[in-house]
C-alpha positions in Angstrom: 111.5 73.8 71.0 108.3 73.9 73.0 109.9 73.0 76.3 111.7 76.3 77.0 108.4 78.2 76.2 106.4 76.0 78.6 109.1 76.2 81.2 109.2 80.0 81.0 105.4 80.1 81.2 105.3 78.0 84.4 108.1 80.1 85.9 106.1 83.2 85.1 103.0 81.6 86.6 104.9 80.9 89.8 106.1 84.5 89.9 102.5 85.7 89.6 101.4 83.4 92.3 104.2 84.4 94.6 103.5 88.1 93.9 99.8 87.7 94.6 100.6 86.1 97.9 103.1 88.8 98.8 100.6 91.5 97.9 98.0 90.0 100.2 100.5 89.6 103.0 101.6 93.1 102.6 98.1 94.4 102.8 97.4 92.3 106.0 100.6 93.4 107.7 100.1 97.0 106.7 96.5 97.1 107.9 97.3 95.3 111.1 100.4 97.4 111.8 98.7 100.7 111.1 95.7 99.7 113.3 97.9 98.6 116.2 100.1 101.7 116.0 97.2 104.1 115.7 95.4 102.7 118.7 98.4 103.0 121.0 100.5 106.1 121.3 103.7 104.0 121.0 105.7 106.0 118.5 106.1 109.7 117.5 103.9 111.0 114.8 106.9 111.9 112.6 108.1 108.3 112.7 104.5 107.0 111.9 104.4 109.3 108.9 107.8 108.2 107.7 107.0 104.5 108.0 103.4 104.7 106.6 104.4 106.9 103.7 106.5 104.0 102.4 103.6 101.6 102.3 101.6 103.3 99.6 104.4 103.4 96.9 105.3 99.8 97.8 101.7 98.6 97.5 101.2 100.6 94.3 104.3 99.1 92.7 103.5 95.5 93.5 99.8 96.0 92.4 101.0 97.3 89.0 103.7 94.6 88.7 101.1 91.8 89.4 98.7 93.3 86.9 101.4 93.3 84.2 102.5 89.7 84.9 98.8 88.6 84.7 98.3 90.5 81.5 101.4 88.9 79.9 100.3 85.4 81.1 96.9 86.0 79.5 98.5 86.9 76.2 101.0 84.0 76.3 
């Protein structure tokens, strides 16, 4: 009876680790990309606004998701 609980816990832990890595990668890529695009005038301002406006909601979602996973793991 303990095995499924332990298995589920380790799966949840792996999801949290993967999510943490994804969030850090997203921050690096976003920061690097925004920096590179803002230095060079390589795309229209409207396109920049369209692309960059999607980063914040994506980052916000994954930050909240990671926090929720970590809270649930702490209460396990």
